[in-house]
C-alpha positions in Angstrom: 20.5 5.5 -14.3 19.2 3.2 -17.2 16.8 6.1 -18.5 20.2 8.4 -19.2 22.5 5.6 -20.1 25.4 7.0 -17.7 28.1 5.2 -15.8 29.5 7.0 -12.8 32.2 5.5 -10.3 32.3 7.1 -7.3 35.6 6.9 -4.3 33.6 5.8 -0.7 36.3 7.5 0.8 36.5 10.8 -0.7 32.7 11.0 -1.8 34.7 12.5 -5.0 33.1 11.5 -8.9 35.9 9.5 -10.1 34.8 9.0 -13.8 31.2 9.2 -15.5 30.7 7.5 -19.2 28.2 7.3 -21.2 27.1 4.3 -22.8 25.0 3.0 -25.5 22.5 1.0 -24.1 20.2 0.7 -21.2 22.1 -0.8 -18.0 19.7 -3.0 -15.9 22.2 -4.2 -13.2 25.9 -4.0 -12.1 28.2 -5.2 -9.5 31.9 -5.2 -8.7 33.9 -8.3 -8.9 34.8 -9.9 -5.5 38.3 -11.3 -7.0 39.2 -7.8 -8.0 38.8 -4.1 -7.1 39.2 -2.9 -10.4 36.4 -4.9 -12.5 33.2 -4.8 -12.3 30.0 -5.3 -14.7 26.8 -4.4 -16.0 23.9 -5.8 -18.1 21.5 -4.6 -20.6 20.2 -5.2 -23.7 21.7 -8.3 -25.0 25.1 -8.4 -23.6 27.3 -8.2 -20.6 29.7 -5.3 -20.2 32.8 -6.4 -18.5 34.7 -2.8 -17.5 37.9 -2.7 -15.9 39.1 0.5 -14.1 42.5 1.7 -15.3 44.1 4.5 -13.3 47.3 6.7 -14.4 48.2 9.6 -11.7 44.8 11.4 -10.9 43.3 10.3 -14.3 40.6 7.3 -14.2 39.7 5.2 -17.4 37.2 2.3 -17.7 37.8 0.2 -20.5 35.4 -1.6 -21.6 34.6 -5.4 -23.1 31.2 -6.4 -24.8 29.9 -9.9 -24.3 26.8 -10.6 -26.3 24.2 -13.1 -25.0 24.2 -16.4 -27.0 22.2 -16.3 -30.4 19.9 -19.1 -29.4 18.7 -16.7 -26.9 17.2 -14.2 -29.6 16.7 -10.2 -28.8 16.7 -10.7 -25.1 17.4 -8.0 -22.0 19.4 -9.1 -19.6 17.9 -7.8 -16.2 19.9 -9.0 -13.6 23.4 -10.3 -12.6 25.7 -11.5 -9.7 29.1 -13.1 -9.3 30.2 -16.4 -7.9 33.2 -16.8 -5.7 34.7 -19.3 -8.6 35.2 -16.5 -11.1 31.9 -17.1 -12.9 29.3 -14.3 -13.4 25.3 -15.6 -14.0 22.8 -12.9 -15.8 18.7 -13.0 -16.0 17.1 -12.1 -18.9 13.8 -10.2 -19.4 12.4 -14.0 -20.8 13.4 -15.9 -17.6 16.7 -17.5 -19.0 19.7 -17.7 -17.0 23.0 -17.3 -18.5 26.5 -18.4 -17.1 29.9 -16.1 -18.3 33.5 -17.2 -17.4 35.0 -13.9 -16.5 38.2 -14.8 -17.7 37.4 -15.4 -20.9 34.5 -13.2 -21.0 32.4 -15.8 -22.9 28.8 -17.1 -21.7 29.2 -21.3 -21.8 25.5 -22.5 -20.9 22.2 -20.7 -20.5 18.8 -22.7 -19.1 15.2 -22.1 -18.7 14.5 -20.7 -15.2 11.4 -19.4 -15.0 8.3 -18.0 -17.2 9.0 -14.3 -16.3 11.7 -11.5 -16.3 14.2 -12.7 -13.8 15.0 -9.3 -11.7 16.9 -10.6 -8.7 19.7 -13.1 -8.7 22.1 -14.3 -5.4 24.9 -16.6 -5.6 26.7 -18.3 -2.3 28.9 -21.1 -3.4 27.2 -23.9 -5.1 23.8 -22.2 -4.9 21.7 -19.4 -6.8 18.5 -17.5 -6.1 16.4 -16.2 -8.7 13.6 -14.0 -8.2 11.5 -12.8 -11.0 7.9 -11.2 -12.0 6.1 -14.4 -11.6 6.1 -13.9 -7.9 8.2 -17.0 -7.9 11.7 -17.1 -5.8 13.7 -20.6 -6.7 16.9 -22.0 -4.9 19.4 -23.9 -7.7 21.9 -26.1 -7.3 24.7 -24.9 -9.4 27.7 -27.2 -8.3 28.1 -28.8 -11.6 28.3 -25.5 -13.3 32.5 -24.9 -12.6 33.0 -28.2 -14.2 30.7 -27.8 -17.2 32.5 -24.5 -17.9 35.6 -26.4 -19.2 33.5 -28.3 -21.8 32.6 -24.6 -23.3 29.6 -23.6 -25.5 28.7 -27.5 -25.7 27.9 -27.5 -22.0 24.5 -28.8 -20.9 22.4 -27.7 -18.2 21.0 -30.9 -17.3 23.2 -31.0 -14.1 21.7 -27.6 -12.6 19.1 -28.6 -10.1 15.9 -26.5 -8.7 16.1 -27.4 -4.9 13.2 -25.3 -3.8 10.6 -22.9 -4.9 8.1 -20.4 -3.3 5.6 -18.1 -4.4 5.1 -14.9 -3.0 2.7 -11.9 -3.3 4.4 -9.6 -6.0 7.3 -9.4 -8.4 10.5 -9.9 -6.5 12.4 -6.9 -6.3 15.4 -7.2 -3.8 16.6 -10.0 -1.6 19.6 -10.3 1.2 20.6 -13.7 2.7 22.7 -14.8 4.8 26.6 -16.0 3.9 25.3 -19.8 3.9 22.2 -18.5 1.3 19.8 -20.5 4.2 18.1 -17.6 5.4 17.0 -14.5 3.6 14.7 -11.4 3.6 13.4 -10.7 0.0 11.2 -7.8 -1.1 8.0 -7.6 -3.6 6.1 -4.7 -5.4 3.7 -5.6 -2.9 5.3 -3.4 -0.5 6.0 -6.4 1.9 9.1 -8.4 3.3 9.5 -12.1 3.6 11.7 -14.2 6.0 12.8 -17.1 3.9 14.3 -20.0 5.3 15.1 -22.6 2.6 16.2 -25.6 5.1 12.6 -25.0 6.2 10.9 -24.7 3.3 8.8 -22.1 4.9 8.4 -18.2 4.2 7.1 -16.0 6.7 5.6 -12.5 5.9 6.5 -9.4 7.5 4.5 -6.8 8.9 4.7 -4.0 6.0 3.4 -0.5 7.3 2.2 2.5 5.2 4.9 4.4 3.6 3.0 8.1 5.0 0.4 9.2 7.7 -2.4 6.8 8.1 -5.5 8.5 8.0 -8.3 6.1 8.9 -8.7 2.9 10.4 -11.9 0.5 10.9 -12.8 -2.7 11.8 -14.7 -5.4 9.7 -18.3 -6.4 11.3 -17.0 -9.5 12.9 -14.1 -8.1 13.9 -11.7 -10.3 12.8 -10.0 -8.0 10.2 -9.4 -3.9 10.3 -8.8 -2.2 7.4 -6.4 1.2 7.5 -5.7 4.1 4.7 -3.0 6.2 4.4 -1.7 9.0 2.5 0.3 6.9 0.1 -2.8 6.0 -1.8 -3.2 2.2 -0.4 -5.8 0.5 1.6 -4.6 -2.5 3.8 -6.6 -5.3 5.1 -5.0 -6.8 8.2 -6.2 -10.1 9.9 -6.3 -9.4 13.9 -5.4 -12.8 14.5 -1.9 -13.1 13.0 -1.1 -9.4 12.4 -0.8 -10.1 8.9 -1.2 -8.2 5.9 -3.8 -9.9 4.1 -4.2 -7.5 0.9 -3.4 -4.6 -0.3 -4.9 -2.1 -2.7 -3.1 0.8 -4.2 -3.9 4.0 -6.3 -1.1 5.6 -7.5 -0.7 9.4 -7.0 -3.2 9.8 -4.7 -4.0 10.2 -1.2 -6.6 8.0 0.6 -8.5 10.0 3.1 -11.3 7.8 4.7 -12.8 4.6 4.6 -15.7 2.3 5.8 -16.3 -1.3 6.0 -19.7 -2.4 4.6 -22.2 -3.5 7.1 -23.5 -7.1 7.5 -25.8 -9.0 9.3 -23.8 -11.7 11.3 -26.0 -14.5 9.5 -25.1 -13.4 6.2 -21.3 -12.5 6.8 -19.0 -14.6 4.5 -16.4 -14.2 1.9 -18.7 -12.6 -1.1 -19.7 -9.7 1.3 -16.5 -8.5 2.8 -16.4 -5.0 1.0 -14.4 -1.9 1.6 -15.4 1.5 0.5 -12.8 4.4 0.6 -12.7 8.2 -0.5 -9.5 9.8 -2.2 -8.0 13.2 -2.7 -9.3 13.4 -6.3 -12.8 13.0 -5.6 -13.2 9.6 -6.1 -14.6 6.6 -3.8 -13.5 3.3 -4.8 -15.0 0.1 -3.6 -13.1 -3.0 -3.1 -14.2 -6.6 -2.9 -11.9 -8.0 0.0 -12.6 -11.7 -1.0 -11.9 -11.4 -4.7 -8.7 -9.0 -4.0 -9.9 -6.6 -6.6 -11.7 -3.2 -7.5 -15.4 -3.8 -8.4 -16.5 0.2 -8.6 -15.4 3.6 -8.9 -17.6 6.7 -8.5 -16.6 10.2 -9.0 -19.5 11.9 -7.0 -17.5 14.7 -5.7 -14.9 17.7 -7.3 -13.2 18.1 -4.1 -11.3 15.5 -2.2 -13.2 13.2 0.0 -13.0 14.0 3.6 -15.1 11.4 5.0 -17.2 8.4 4.2 -19.7 6.0 5.5 -22.7 3.0 4.9 -26.3 3.5 5.5 -26.9 0.8 8.1 -28.4 -1.6 5.5 -25.2 -1.2 3.3 -27.3 0.1 0.3 -26.1 3.7 0.5 -22.6 5.0 0.3 -22.6 8.6 2.3 -19.6 10.4 1.4 -18.4 14.0 2.3 -16.0 16.2 0.6 -13.7 19.2 1.3 -15.9 21.6 -0.3 -18.8 20.7 2.1 -21.0 19.2 -0.2 -22.5 15.4 1.1 -23.4 12.6 -1.5 -25.3 10.0 -1.3 -24.5 7.0 -3.3 -25.7 3.8 -4.6 -22.8 1.0 -5.0 -25.3 -1.4 -7.0 -25.6 1.1 -9.8 -22.6 3.5 -9.2 -25.1 6.4 -9.5 -24.7 9.6 -7.4 -28.6 9.8 -6.2 -28.4 13.4 -4.2 -26.2 15.9 -3.0 -27.0 17.8 -0.1 -25.2 21.3 0.0 -26.0 22.6 3.7 -22.9 22.4 5.0 -21.2 24.1 1.6 -17.6 25.8 2.2 -16.4 24.0 5.0 -14.8 20.4 4.8 -16.9 17.4 6.2 -15.3 15.6 9.5 -17.7 12.9 10.1 -20.6 11.2 8.8 -22.4 8.1 11.0 -25.2 6.3 10.4 -27.5 4.6 12.9 -30.4 2.0 12.9 -33.1 4.0 14.9 -37.0 4.2 14.3 -37.6 7.9 15.4 -41.6 8.0 14.7 -42.2 10.8 17.8 -40.3 13.4 15.7 -43.0 13.2 13.2 -40.5 12.0 10.2 -40.3 8.8 8.4 -37.5 6.7 7.7 -35.6 3.6 9.9 -32.4 5.4 9.6 -30.6 8.6 11.5 -27.6 10.0 10.2 -25.2 12.9 11.0 -22.8 15.2 9.3 -20.3 17.5 10.6 -18.0 20.2 9.4 -15.2 21.8 10.6 -16.7 25.0 10.7 -18.6 23.8 13.9 -22.1 23.2 12.3 -23.9 19.5 12.8 -26.8 18.3 10.8 -29.0 15.7 11.7 -31.1 13.9 8.9 -34.0 11.1 8.7 -34.0 9.1 5.7 -35.8 6.2 4.1 -33.8 5.3 1.5 -35.9 2.8 -0.1 -38.4 5.4 -0.6 -36.3 8.2 -1.8 -36.7 9.8 1.4 -34.0 12.3 3.1 -35.0 15.1 5.4 -33.3 17.4 7.8 -33.9 16.8 11.6 -32.3 18.9 13.7 -29.3 21.8 12.9 -26.7 22.5 15.4 -24.4 25.4 14.7 -21.5 27.7 16.4 -19.6 30.5 15.3 -16.2 29.3 15.1 -14.1 31.8 17.4 -10.3 32.8 17.2 -8.0 29.9 17.2 -7.1 29.3 21.2 -3.8 30.5 22.3 -0.7 27.5 22.4 -3.4 25.5 20.1 -2.0 26.1 16.4 -5.1 25.7 15.1 -8.9 25.0 15.4 -9.7 21.7 17.1 -11.9 19.5 14.8 -15.6 19.4 15.2 -16.6 15.7 16.1 -20.1 14.1 16.9 -21.5 11.0 17.4 -24.5 9.0 18.4 -24.9 7.9 21.4 -25.7 3.8 21.5 -27.2 3.7 25.1 -29.3 7.0 25.1 -31.6 7.1 22.1 -32.2 10.0 20.7 -29.1 11.5 22.1 -25.8 12.5 20.5 -22.5 13.7 21.8 -20.2 16.3 20.2 -17.3 18.2 21.1 -15.0 20.9 19.5 -18.1 22.7 19.0 -17.8 26.9 20.6 -14.5 26.1 21.5 -15.5 24.5 25.1 -13.5 22.2 26.8 -16.5 19.9 27.3 -18.1 17.1 25.9 -22.0 18.1 25.4 -24.8 15.6 25.5 -27.7 16.7 22.9 -31.1 15.6 23.1 -32.8 15.2 20.2 -36.2 15.4 21.5 -35.8 18.0 24.2 -33.7 20.1 21.3 -31.4 21.1 24.2 -28.1 19.8 26.0 -28.7 17.6 28.9 -25.5 16.7 30.0 -22.0 18.0 30.0 -18.5 16.4 30.9 -15.6 18.5 31.6 -12.4 17.9 29.6 -8.7 18.7 30.8 -8.0 20.0 27.1 -9.3 20.5 23.7 -10.7 17.2 22.0 -9.5 16.2 18.8 -10.8 12.7 18.3 -13.9 10.9 19.7 -15.3 7.4 20.0 -18.7 6.1 22.2 -18.4 2.3 23.1 -21.5 0.3 21.2 -22.6 -2.0 24.8 -21.0 -0.1 27.8 -21.2 3.5 28.9 -17.8 4.4 28.1 -16.8 7.4 25.6 -13.1 7.6 24.4 -11.5 11.3 23.7 -8.2 11.9 22.5 -6.3 15.5 22.9 -3.5 16.6 20.8 
């Protein structure tokens, strides 16, 4: 652990701590020698520390020899190391050089410029060496001549070391495991992905990388070529549905991402510049990400509590977000301003926000958009809006008292509602009043017009936009 400057040596048969010693400088990497079970090395600030394990009865001691890096490198930190099969030790530096030590004499006899950034991973097999750095590059070197150069001492030339292959990945190289021939391996990066590397074929295949914690929401892109997922690990990930590969990942540290929505876009305008995703976080912020430019474009803070639901208006010009405290905010992604805050559901977390592009002149209200908000206290509000005219009018209100939690369920099921695509002016809701039913409610007649009995209490709901199908999930 380079923060507390301690080296601890453990017995893997008895799981006992054999010896612990403090050192005077940070350690970035360490390894046992493949040639002797009582020898190991570690690298840190400007030197390699060669350790020898000496045991007399029950007492174990570590003897150390410090071998500094060549003066020509200047004040460098050695950040990685690996042993070769022929008594050599390779070390990588934070400035991109690779140094080679003769473990028999503990002397560095050659260096070469291997990268432009910090080398954090080294793997050696026979006459080849793999290096990985924070420039996102992994490189394969031919080092067969290094053993011969060892005999020349400090005057050894690095011109005999050849770069055979180079592959650029999606993040800093932090781990690597290869087969005995060094032809195939798995490489890990700070982007949270694993890559399969095949040097003979010069190929790299990105392996599926899932979220580290619970996935909280999934949504499709308007053209259905991609989907976005978010999770409690604070990441938003964009996936290609054709290749099932992770396309881009946006990471927010120390926050949970609870909800997301893809910006709607007409088919005629779909293009690289129009691909945007908005996400809501546990600190009350919402963030707008550009998929094409792989960057966060806007951060807003409309809520004092965690954001639990989020949606775009049908034209993509407004963002509706609901918080754990029941407040609904209407914000502009163009200006970053919160235009209005609705407190009608105050005190209960918002569970659903949905917008639909419908004209409802027969309701006696203006606006080309209808939207609803549902809260966990079994209430749903329906609104008619004209965002260009700054109009937002409450059209209807459904409320049911929350009864005691049903036996065996553990907690109350969520309150869910959605507009019915095939019946204009109708919405479907479940989880209200604790009935095992899906209720179809007419906004014109202001009454329930149809009921569908369900086998259990519903926990999720989705309606097909074209066919008369409804999908319901249960606990």
